[in-house]
ZANUSE-896287 format. One record per residue (C-alpha): residue in three letters; y, z negated, x. Coordinates in steps of 0.001 Angstrom, whole numbers, plus 524288, in hexadecimal, padded with zeros to 5 digits. Example, Ala and Ser with C-alpha at 12.3 -4.5 7.8 and 13.67 -1.06 7.14 Angstrom:
REM residues 2
ALA7EE6C7E1888300C SER7FBDC7E41C83566 
END
This chain:
REM residues 773
UNK8D3B3766A677812 UNK8D01A76141786EA UNK8CF6976C727909D UNK8C1EF76EB879482 UNK8BEE8769007A229 UNK8B76C770F07ABCC UNK8A96876D097AE66 UNK8A7DD769377BB92 UNK89C1776D4A7C2CF UNK892E1765AF7CB86 UNK8978D769957DA82 UNK88834769867DD27 UNK885A0773DC7D23F UNK891EA77BB97D8A3 UNK88AA077AEE7E57F UNK87E517803A7DF98 UNK8856E789C37DA27 UNK88D4A78E307E64A UNK87FDE78E047EC93 UNK8780B795627E3A2 UNK882B079FFF7E4FD UNK881CA79F0A7F4E0 UNK8735979DA07F479 UNK86C937A5097FC98 UNK874AC7A889806CA UNK8716A7B79780481 UNK875337B77A7F885 UNK86DA37B8C47EAE1 UNK86D887C6B07E9B9 UNK865937C6817F58B UNK85B8A7BE087EF2A UNK85CA17C6B57E228 UNK858BB7D2157E855 UNK84DD37CD697F18A UNK8475A7C8B57E4DD UNK84A707D51A7DF4B UNK842347DB297EA55 UNK836BB7D1817E792 UNK837C67D35A7D95A UNK8371C7E3E67DAC9 UNK829467E00E7E19A UNK824927D6267D680 UNK828FE7E0AE7CBA8 UNK821277EBB47D3C4 UNK815787E1867D3B7 UNK8170F7DD237C376 UNK819447EBE07BDFC UNK80C8E7EF597C56E UNK8050E7E69B7BA83 UNK7FADD7E16E7C565 UNK7F9A27D76B7BAE7 UNK7FB597D6547AD02 UNK807297CBBF7B0D6 UNK80B9D7C6047BDCD UNK80FA27B86D7B575 UNK81EC57B4007BA8A UNK81FCC7BE6A7C508 UNK82F3C7BE967C519 UNK8301C7ACE17C52D UNK8269A7B0147D115 UNK82F9E7B8607D878 UNK83B647B09E7D559 UNK835F27A4097D9C0 UNK831097AA7C7E68F UNK83E4B7B06F7E868 UNK845087A29F7E723 UNK83B8779C8A7F0DE UNK83F477A7427FA45 UNK84AC07A55E7F740 UNK84BF3794A27FA52 UNK84317795F780668 UNK849E97A09680CDA UNK8570C7984580BD1 UNK851F978C2580E6B UNK8493478F7181983 UNK844D37824A81F68 UNK83796780758209D UNK8325378F9181FFE UNK8230A78D0482081 UNK823F07813281498 UNK82CFB7883B80C65 UNK824757942B80B79 UNK818ED78C3980994 UNK820127872A7FF1A UNK8238D794E67FA3F UNK8163E799AB7FAB6 UNK8110D78D8C7F316 UNK81B5678F357E97B UNK8179E79E0F7E79F UNK808D579A4D7E560 UNK80B33790027DB4A UNK8130B798D97D4E6 UNK80B257A4F47D48C UNK7FEB879C9C7D0E3 UNK80643795267C4C1 UNK80A837A31F7C0C1 UNK7FD7A7A8AF7C2E7 UNK7F71579E4A7B958 UNK7FEFB7A4977ADD3 UNK7F5197AEC67AEB6 UNK7E9C47A6FC7AE54 UNK7E2C67A3F17A105 UNK7DF56795FC7A024 UNK7E0E278AFF795EC UNK7E8B07827E79FEE UNK7F03C7839C7AB44 UNK7E5A677C987B41E UNK7DAD9786CF7AECD UNK7E4007918D7B24A UNK7E6E678BF97C14A UNK7D6A678B6E7C284 UNK7D59A7976B7BE3B UNK7DE4D79F4C7C548 UNK7DA2A7979C7D367 UNK7CCB979BB37CEE9 UNK7CFCD7A9A67CC65 UNK7D7107AA4F7D7CE UNK7CCE67A41D7E18F UNK7C2507AE897DCDC UNK7CDD37B8297E06D UNK7CF7F7B23B7EF28 UNK7C0157B2CD7EF70 UNK7C10F7C1D77EE07 UNK7CBED7C3677F7AE UNK7C5287BB76803B8 UNK7B65C7BC5E7FF29 UNK7B7657C9007FB8A UNK7B5D07D0707EE6D UNK7BF497D4997E2CF UNK7C6957CCD97D7E4 UNK7CB8B7D21B7CC9C UNK7D32B7C6427C726 UNK7E1F17C9F57C8CE UNK7E54B7BAE17C66A UNK7E7507B9A27D6DC UNK7F0667C5777D50B UNK7FA477C0117CC49 UNK7FAD67B50E7D4FD UNK7FCF87BCF67E06B UNK806797C44B7D925 UNK80EC57BAC67D616 UNK80D937B4957E63C UNK812087C21D7E963 UNK81C7C7C0F67DFD5 UNK822987B6197E55E UNK81F827B6347F16A UNK826B27C48D7F22A UNK831C37BFCA7EBA0 UNK8327E7B4A97F584 UNK82F7D7BAD7802CF UNK83A907C4E37FE18 UNK845887BBD47FB1E UNK8415A7B21380689 UNK8415A7BE6F8111B UNK84CE17C2F180BE6 UNK8553E7B78380DEE UNK8503F7B51C81982 UNK84E6F7C03A821A4 UNK859D37CA0D819E9 UNK853917D64081D80 UNK84B327DF96819D0 UNK83F6B7D85481C97 UNK83FCD7D12881130 UNK83D127DC0180755 UNK82E517E02980E5E UNK826387D65480805 UNK82B237DB527FB9C UNK82A317E7837FE5D UNK81C627E5FE80456 UNK818C47E0FB7F5DD UNK81E437EAC97EE34 UNK818FD7F7B07F5F7 UNK80D857F1497F41C UNK80CD17EFD37E6C6 UNK812C77FE687E410 UNK8090A804187EBFC UNK7FEA77FF307E1E5 UNK80805803AC7D6DC UNK80AEC810E17D0AB UNK817DA819D67D42F UNK81C9D815507C952 UNK820C4807997CDA0 UNK8296780EDE7D897 UNK8355E807D07D0FC UNK831537FB527D55F UNK8306E8009F7E4FF UNK840328053D7E174 UNK845047F6CD7DD36 UNK83EBE7F1C07E7A1 UNK844747FB357F1F6 UNK850E07F99C7EA4F UNK851427EA677EA9D UNK84D9D7E94B7F935 UNK8580C7F2CB7FC5E UNK862A07EB417F650 UNK85CFD7DD7F7FD36 UNK85CAC7E3FD80A71 UNK86A3A7E921807EB UNK86FE27DD2480259 UNK867507D69381018 UNK86F8C7E01D8190E UNK87A5A7DD5A81260 UNK8787A7CE3581323 UNK877E57CEDC82216 UNK8832E7D865822F6 UNK889787CDE681A99 UNK886727C3C982647 UNK88B887CAAB8319E UNK896DD7CDF1828DF UNK89AE97C007826B5 UNK896FF7BCAD835A9 UNK8A3077C611838F0 UNK8AAC97C33882E85 UNK8AC0E7D157828FF UNK8B0587D2C881BA8 UNK8A8547D68A81032 UNK8ABDE7DD12803AB UNK8A75C7D6847F68C UNK8A1877E2AB7F2A2 UNK898187E44B7FE85 UNK88ADC7DE6B7F8C3 UNK88CB77E9507EC99 UNK88D5B7F3917F687 UNK884067EE147FE9F UNK87A317F03F7F27A UNK87E8C7FC667EE9E UNK87ABD8027D7FA14 UNK86CE87FB547FA6A UNK86AA0801127EE53 UNK86C3880CF37F566 UNK863DD80A3D7FF5C UNK85922805397F68E UNK85A04813A87F1B5 UNK8591C819A17FE97 UNK84E16812D18032D UNK84738813607F67F UNK846ED823CE7F8BC UNK843EE8233B8046F UNK8367B81CD980027 UNK834168249F7F659 UNK8353E831BE7FE59 UNK82D9082B4D80953 UNK81FFC82CAE804D1 UNK8225A83B578033A UNK823E283ED381077 UNK81A6784391818DB UNK80EB783C74820C1 UNK8120C838A082E22 UNK809318387B839FA UNK7FB828331E83837 UNK7FC6A82987841F4 UNK807538244183891 UNK7FF90823DD82C31 UNK7F53181EBC832F9 UNK7FBF3811658387D UNK80237812DD82C73 UNK7F51B811CC82469 UNK7F07F8083182F6E UNK7FA6A7FE7A82AF1 UNK7F8467FEC081E21 UNK7E8E77FD8281E82 UNK7EA4D7ED0781F13 UNK7F2097F0C281087 UNK7E6657FB4280C99 UNK7DBD67EF0A811BF UNK7E3927E4E180827 UNK7E2DD7EEFB7FCCA UNK7D3647ED817FD68 UNK7D40F7DE097FBC5 UNK7DEE87DE5C7F15A UNK7D79D7E9337EA3B UNK7CBA67E0477EAB5 UNK7D0347D3C97E65D UNK7DAF97DADE7DAD3 UNK7D02B7E1A97D6F1 UNK7D5497E25A7CA08 UNK7E4107E6427CB23 UNK7E4B27F1E47C53E UNK7EA587FEBC7CA36 UNK7F803802407C985 UNK7F77B8100F7D179 UNK7EE3A81A1F7D646 UNK7E7E3813D37E102 UNK7DB00815947E8FC UNK7D00F80C5B7E42F UNK7C868809757F234 UNK7CC5F804EE7FE32 UNK7C16E8060380185 UNK7C1007F8978060A UNK7B5627EECC809D1 UNK7B4897EA687FA53 UNK7B5457F2A07EE3D UNK7BB7E7E9D17E130 UNK7BA3C7ED9E7D3CC UNK7C79C7F0187CF03 UNK7CF897F3E07C0F9 UNK7D5B9800B97BF32 UNK7D88480A537CA1A UNK7E2768167B7CB4B UNK7DC4A821327D5C6 UNK7E70A82B287DC4A UNK7E544837437DC46 UNK7E9C1839FD7EAD6 UNK7E0E0841567F43C UNK7D9B283A177FCF1 UNK7D2BF843878062C UNK7CBA384FCE806A3 UNK7BDAA8511680904 UNK7B6F485C5B80E09 UNK7A85E85B9680B48 UNK79D33864A480753 UNK7994D85CA37FD97 UNK79EB9851EA7F282 UNK79DBB846177F7BA UNK7A2BD837987F5C8 UNK7AC4B8352380166 UNK7A839825338026D UNK7B17481BA080728 UNK7A96080FDD807DF UNK79DA68094580027 UNK79A0B7FA0C7FD40 UNK78DEA7F44D7FBDC UNK791337E6077F5B6 UNK792AA7E49D7E7F0 UNK799F27D9AC7E1D0 UNK79E3B7D75C7D46D UNK7AEE67DA577D938 UNK7A9B47E5BC7DF60 UNK7A49E7EA917EE44 UNK7A5077E8ED7FA86 UNK79C317EA88806A3 UNK792237E19680D6F UNK797177DF2A81CF7 UNK79B247EA5D82438 UNK799637EFBA831E8 UNK7A32D7F7C88388A UNK7A067801E2841DC UNK7AA3980ABB84859 UNK7A661819DB8492C UNK7ABE382359852EA UNK7B03E8329384CF4 UNK7A23383A3F84B02 UNK79A0382DD784E8F UNK78F4482AEE8462B UNK791E8821C183C18 UNK7856F81EFC831B9 UNK77BA88209283992 UNK76FBC82A4983B7D UNK76530829008315E UNK7675E834F18269A UNK7601D83E2881FCB UNK75D0E848E1828F2 UNK76525855C18223C UNK7715385D15826EE UNK774E585CEA816F1 UNK777218513881864 UNK782D7850B7822E4 UNK790018540C81D5C UNK79E85852D282481 UNK7A83184EB481B78 UNK7B6C98504B81E1F UNK7C15F84722819B2 UNK7CF0D848D0818FA UNK7D77683E1F814F8 UNK7E46C8411480D41 UNK7E88A831B980E72 UNK7E7C0827DB81978 UNK7D92F820FB8195B UNK7D03F8196D82178 UNK7C476818C38190D UNK7BAAE824858218E UNK7B5A182A5881479 UNK7A6858307D81481 UNK79C5D8378D80CA1 UNK78F108325780A5E UNK7896182D7A81882 UNK795E98300F82220 UNK78D918338083075 UNK79A538342D8370C UNK7A8028380E836B9 UNK7B2AA83BB4840C2 UNK7BAEF8311C83EEB UNK7B9498250784714 UNK7B61F81ACA83953 UNK7B2DF80C328399E UNK7A50380B86831E4 UNK7A097801DD82855 UNK793287FED3826A7 UNK78C827F3F181E9A UNK784FF7EA4882716 UNK778007F0DE824E7 UNK76CF27F29282F2F UNK76BAB8027D82BC8 UNK7704B80F3582CA4 UNK77F5A80EA182D33 UNK77E6181A9D8242B UNK779258114381748 UNK783908070681BCD UNK7908880DDC81D4B UNK79BEF8086B8150D UNK7A61D80ED58191F UNK7AE688164C825FE UNK7BD39812A282B82 UNK7C39281B3B83231 UNK7C916814CA84046 UNK7D77681A4783CA6 UNK7DD8481C7A83086 UNK7DB19828DB82A28 UNK7E6DF8329B826EC UNK7EAB983D1481DED UNK7E4DF849BC8227D UNK7DA608431F82C1A UNK7CEE4848EA82A95 UNK7BFCD843D582D28 UNK7B1878492382C40 UNK7A50D84144827D9 UNK79783843DB82AB0 UNK7904583F1882121 UNK780DA83CF881B22 UNK780878429C80D61 UNK771E48405280947 UNK76D1884D5F80072 UNK76775849377F5F0 UNK7658784D167E6DF UNK762D9844E07DCAE UNK7557D849B97DA98 UNK7529A843D47E7B8 UNK7561B834D37E49C UNK753B8834A47D792 UNK743018323A7DA81 UNK7487C82B447E76A UNK743B181C447E77E UNK747328173D7F46B UNK742A68095F7FBB3 UNK74F718033D7FE49 UNK751807FD4480CCD UNK7542E7EEB680D72 UNK763057F0F58119E UNK765D27F91980463 UNK75FCA7EFB47FBA8 UNK767EE7E2F4801CA UNK773E57EB2980215 UNK7746F7F3E47F859 UNK76E0C7EE837EC24 UNK777167E16F7EDC7 UNK77DEB7DD047E265 UNK784D07D0547E04D UNK77CF27C44B7D81A UNK786AB7C5397CF5E UNK785AB7D21A7CA3D UNK787057D1D97BB23 UNK778547D3EA7B5B4 UNK77D1A7DC247AA49 UNK7808D7E6C47B721 UNK772DB7E52D7BD06 UNK76D5F7E7057AF2F UNK7730F7F3747AD14 UNK7707F7F8C97B9CB UNK761C07F5077B989 UNK760EC7FA5C7AACF UNK767D3808147B000 UNK75E5380B427BC69 UNK7512D803867B377 UNK74B74812837B099 UNK7504C816ED7BC8C UNK7453D818407C80D UNK74B1381D6D7D2FE UNK759878166A7D9AA UNK75EDA8251E7D668 UNK75D588243B7C7C3 UNK76051815617C720 UNK76DEC81BD57CD85 UNK76F48826807C349 UNK76C8F81C147B888 UNK775D7813AE7BC8B UNK7812D81F5E7BED3 UNK77FB3826097B180 UNK780FC818AF7AB9B UNK78F03815F77B417 UNK7934D822C77AED7 UNK793D481FD07A2AF UNK79F59815F17A4C8 UNK7AD828194B7A437 UNK7B3BB81DAC7AFC1 UNK7C2558176E7B0E8 UNK7CC53812EA7BAB7 UNK7D35E80AE07AFD7 UNK7CA577FED57AF39 UNK7C9F87EF547AF06 UNK7C6207E9377BDEC UNK7BA7A7DF8F7BB19 UNK7C0097D2A67B74E UNK7C0737C6477BFA2 UNK7B1267C1C47C309 UNK7AC297CD377BE33 UNK7A1CA7D6187C2A4 UNK7A88C7E38A7C45F UNK79CAF7ECBA7C156 UNK79AD37E5DC7B46B UNK7A8207E6527B054 UNK7A6657F31C7B24D UNK79A497F7417AD27 UNK799737ECF37A0AA UNK7A97D7EAE679DA1 UNK7B0997F4EF7A267 UNK7A75A7FFEC7A1E2 UNK7B076808EB7AA5D UNK7B5BB80AA27B799 UNK7B6528144E7C387 UNK7AEAF8178B7CDC8 UNK7AF9E80A6C7D454 UNK7A78D803B57CAD5 UNK79EF980F467C5C6 UNK79CD180EE07D441 UNK799127FF557D6E5 UNK790F17FF737CA2A UNK7889680B507CEF3 UNK7864A803627DA53 UNK783197F6347D5C3 UNK77A3F7FC4F7CB40 UNK772DB803B77D4A8 UNK7719F7F6967DD65 UNK76DD17EE477D075 UNK7633A7FB787CD43 UNK75E5F7F9487DAD6 UNK764A78049B7E096 UNK76D25801CD7EE63 UNK77A6F806C27EC0A UNK788438052B7F27D UNK7961A806EE7ECA2 UNK79F0C8130C7F40D UNK7AC20815457F2E2 UNK7B3748214E7F6E1 UNK7B80C82E097F012 UNK7B0B38390D7E6D1 UNK7B1F2845A87EF84 UNK7BDD4849837E6DB UNK7C124858B17E4B5 UNK7BDE8865027EE56 UNK7CA7D86B8F7F00E UNK7C68987A807F44D UNK7D57C87A277FA6F UNK7D2F886E0D80496 UNK7C4A08719780569 UNK7C0B386467803CA UNK7C06A859597F789 UNK7CBB9852967F355 UNK7C982843C17F238 UNK7D55B83DDA7EB27 UNK7D67A82DF47E89F UNK7D18A830067DBF9 UNK7C4C8832E57E194 UNK7C1C2824677E583 UNK7B565820E17E089 UNK7AA07818047E259 UNK79AAC819E17DFEF UNK78EFF815C67E218 UNK784D5819687ED9E UNK775F28164C7EB56 UNK76CDE816FA7F8DE UNK76097820097F98B UNK75A8D81CFE804D8 UNK757F982AD180BF5 UNK7640482EA880737 UNK76F33824A38089B UNK7790F8207E7FF20 UNK77A2382A0C7F1CE UNK786A382A9C7EB50 UNK7863E827667DBD6 UNK7902782B8B7D1AA UNK792D6821BC7C6E8 UNK7A144822DE7C3B6 UNK7A06082C317B740 UNK7AE0B834727BACE UNK7A6A4838787C66E UNK799F6843367C55D UNK78E4B83CE97C78A UNK788E7846F87D1EA UNK79616843CA7D8F8 UNK79608844377E73C UNK78B7E840F77F137 UNK783A783BF67E50A UNK7742083E747E430 UNK77830849217D9E2 UNK781F684EF17E141 UNK780C385F0B7E841 UNK77A068606A7F6EE UNK777A7869887FE04 UNK76A7B866BD8040C UNK75EF485AFF80167 UNK756628569780A2E UNK74919854BF804EF UNK7438784BAB80BAB UNK74D5C8421580F41 UNK7486F839BF81A5B UNK753118304A8231A UNK753348391783108 UNK75D618355283D31 UNK767CC8410383E05 UNK7664B841A584D0A UNK771C284BE484E83 UNK77C34849CC84664 UNK785048505184F1C UNK77D1485C7D8489F UNK785FA85AF983B41 UNK7921E85DFE8424F UNK79FA485C4183BB6 UNK7A6BC867DF836D0 UNK7B3A2864C383F31 UNK7AED58607D84C26 UNK7BCE585C9885164 UNK7C0318573C843A2 UNK7C44884C5C84DB8 UNK7CBAF851C28560A UNK7D36F858FE84AE6 UNK7D7A584F67842BE UNK7DEB98463F84DE3 UNK7E48A838C58460B UNK7F21583C0E84BFB UNK7F04D84AD4843E3 UNK7F953849D883847 UNK7F007856BF833D3 UNK7F5998626482D7A UNK7F66185E1F820AA UNK801CE8577481B9A UNK7FE16849DE8146C UNK802B684A648078E UNK8062983E2680256 UNK8021683C2A7F507 UNK805C382E6B7F2B1 UNK80A08822907F84D UNK8157F8201F804D8 UNK81DCD8139F801DF UNK81D83815867F11C UNK81243818857E9B5 UNK810AF824C37E36F UNK81CAE82B647E863 UNK816608355E7F2D9 UNK80EA083CD37E9E2 UNK81C18844577E4F7 UNK81C078535F7E640 UNK820DA855C07F40D UNK82C9D85E8A7EC3F UNK83033853717E70B UNK8311C84B5F7F527 UNK839798588C7F8B3 UNK842DA859497EED9 UNK8444884A297F16E UNK8452A84BD77FF01 UNK84EF9856C47FCC1 UNK858CF84E6A7F2E4 UNK85768842577FCBF UNK85BF784A7F80795 UNK86887851848003E UNK86A4C843ED7FC1A UNK86AA483E1880AB3 UNK8732A849F480F76 UNK87D1A8457F804CA UNK87BF1838F980837 UNK87F73838F18168A UNK88B418453E81257 UNK88EF583A408090C UNK88D2582FD3813B1 UNK895B0837A781E10 UNK89FDA83A8D813EF UNK8A0D582B5E813A1 UNK8A15B82A01820FD UNK8AD06833B682365 UNK8B54D82DEA817A2 UNK8BF5A8257081B00 UNK8BC87817F6814C3 UNK8C68F8126280AA7 UNK8C3CC8042E80F92 UNK8C5467FCD381D1E UNK8B9247F3F281A63 UNK8B178801A681892 UNK8B8C28075C82348 UNK8B5287FD9B82B9B UNK8A5D47FC0F826B2 UNK8A2CB80A5E8280A UNK8A7A180C0483634 UNK8A0A48003383A85 UNK8945E807458349C UNK897BE8126E83ACF UNK89983809CE846AE UNK88BFE8044C84563 UNK886DB812808453A UNK88D6D815258533B UNK887AE808A98592A UNK892E2800D48592D UNK88F757F3FC8503E UNK89A877E99884CBC UNK8997C7DCA48530B UNK899267CEA884B2E UNK8A6047C9A0854D2 UNK8AE047D57F854B5 UNK8B8337D8FC84BBB UNK8BA7C7E6F08452D UNK8C5427EA3784DD3 UNK8BAE27E81385A73 UNK8B0947EF6D854CC UNK8B9EF7FB34850BD UNK8BE3F7FA2385F00 UNK8B0817FC1586463 UNK8AD168065E85BF1 UNK8BBBC80DC285FB4 UNK8B65880ACC86DDA UNK8A8EC8133686AF8 UNK8B1B981E6E86416 UNK8C06681F54868AF UNK8C2C78298686161 UNK8C1D5821258553B UNK8CA908166685992 UNK8D6668187785165 UNK8CE7881B0F844B7 UNK8C5A280D5C8476C UNK8D31D806BD84970 UNK8D76980A1583C8B UNK8CBED8055E83416 UNK8CA0E7F7FA83D3E UNK8D8AE7F78F83A34 UNK8D7757FACE82B77 UNK8CB8B7F14282A70 UNK8D3A27E5E383165 UNK8DF387E87682900 UNK8D5217E89681B67 UNK8CD787DCB781F9B UNK8D81D7D1CE82418 UNK8E47D7D89781C53 UNK8E8747D62A80D98 UNK8E5237E3C1808FB UNK8D6A07E702807B3 UNK8D95B7F4C2803C1 UNK8E4207F85180DB5 UNK8E335804D58126A UNK8E1AA8082C8222F UNK8EEB78057982AD3 UNK8EBFA81152831CA UNK8E4F981D8D82EC7 UNK8D6B681E3C836F0 UNK8CD4C82C18835E2 UNK8C1608269D830E3 UNK8BA228330383628 UNK8BC1C82DD484551 UNK8B5038219A841B5 UNK8A9AE8295D83BCB UNK8A8B6833D584469 UNK8AA4582A7A84FB6 UNK89F838219884CD2 UNK896CC82A9F84877 UNK898B0832B285665 UNK896118255D85AD2 UNK888CD823CE854C8 UNK8840B830C2859B6 UNK886A882B8D8675A UNK87E9982124864AD UNK8748A82A87866A7 UNK8795C8305D87439 UNK8749A8257187F03 UNK88317826BD885FE UNK88AC2828218791B UNK884C981A97875B6 UNK88693814248810A UNK8956F817DE882EB UNK896908127487509 UNK89178806BA87ABB UNK89A56806FE884F0 UNK8A5B38080787EBB UNK8A3447FF66873BF UNK8A1157F5CD87EBF UNK8ADF87F93888592 UNK8B3D77F50887822 UNK8AD477E99287611 
END
């Protein structure tokens, strides 16, 4: 049998294989690490289960990474390349999104998707809310594609740490809304990023070594990756401990809050246009923004928000809304006016009784810009921006919200002087007022497309009631028969939120109960508005104040009664109906004949702390330490017992001391190879401020070192002679030609390092090295 002839491999295939192995010039390991960084981000989003399924997200990452690789290695027309990449990303993301659309044909799926995305865009730009998750699926796929594209492109283009910033921003943003159990994703991101950064640093060093014809060991990349893993672990420990550090100066916290304020504004818009996304972490429900959409399940944290010093249990109002639509609440056009500290806010027409004036002091435990109030605020110790509806009536009736001109910091105190109407149920149960035109026009507003059965239910409940108060009680008692639950489904797209709540879900939380109460009052002919803020909280004898937590977040209805103002009504079943400031609440004094009068001397009702503004300087950090109950760079890390952090800090300190001792021992230990002796000497020389030059030999560099520290000349000569012998000789493991004192080199170069911090010493070192050159 004749011998088998070897198969001839075509030259084009050989060239292609060689091109594949050498493409890109940074190596496939760099591309793999860049994709790994992007994958950790996408994994964290996919594991959050914001939507039931994200179709083909891995494929989106691969295509995005490939596009970034091609554009980074074939840079010709930058603009055209990025435009083509954007077109591919949009087309691919849209095509993959169609797989979750139900329709008989591909054309039907495409038309349905375009229509639903158009409705979402209208909610985004024209106002309103959206509960359709289809656009969110599209944006997630587009985001996965973009993260992979940008990470790979910037990695190959910039080849520095900035390449990981977009991916880092994406994963931190996602993890902000997830529970602490998702921390491993951030750990994986840190590890992948650190390895990528170390790889890029090694590539840059290798380029310089190639230019200077410095030899490199074959195992050097492995050692570099090993160091990168330890670097990632150190970074992770630092980031984990960071939230437990004490708060810095108030001005720094204020600057951080100001920098983050645009993100807070964007969160309000995001919540509005993706109202049906489920809650994955305990977070505040309302951002007190201009719009309040209906949403699905929520999780409220129990963090302390503020302490409130008040003689009565009242609602702590943040803002009100006056316009209802099927998706939620918004405001009519607003007028903004600045008010200085102690300046009148709400006008001067109120019932003339001293018992109606209350001083309420708020002490914040977390940064905020909203100024909380009680009942009708008259003035405050803070300079504020007051937001009013555009009605030509007394400002007290049209006030919407107070916003501080500066970000309020933890432990900062302010006092609000308020008008609290003194009234009982008996006073208004037989009260049949005549409403003014501005009240009817604004606070009886209902959308034309309000579902008929919502209106019919309201009218049937109020049919037997003769007065506005009795109508309110009838509606309130009906709503309190429904179930309170935070685990509910959001209204389906195109569905009125209240119809969904009243007739389908028949369960909800305060946002739904307060909204239903307000709308049903209007349908029954009683002017009302929607209010959001906080319940009074639990009174603490130790603090001498009401302790208000994030879990006290609440919304309620307020009905208008001429001569009294806005009276709150509580429809949420898990809150007592005669609670804070309602008509059945307990008040110390009553006014037999309530008539509108002018309080000519508001100064007669003095603040309990006249010098409050002087005591609460903005730059004063306060006597109390700010207790971090959560947050920091990682979610849920800051709230651990302080003893745990002290123990962890002591362990890390001991580990640090041990590491320094080990490094010192390693530095004094004589290197076993010539290459290591040379590398460690160069490293010590850099610490001393004497760096290598691309155009000099090792002997010339060591000559400059010996000129800077003559006592080490003999030892330095021994190292460079050993290195030259190994570098150019046949025996790579040869011992040194002559003995030398390694400690003389170490102590000498460390002494030069210390001299760098002495002006005369630094000048002397420069002069000596210059003479040696």
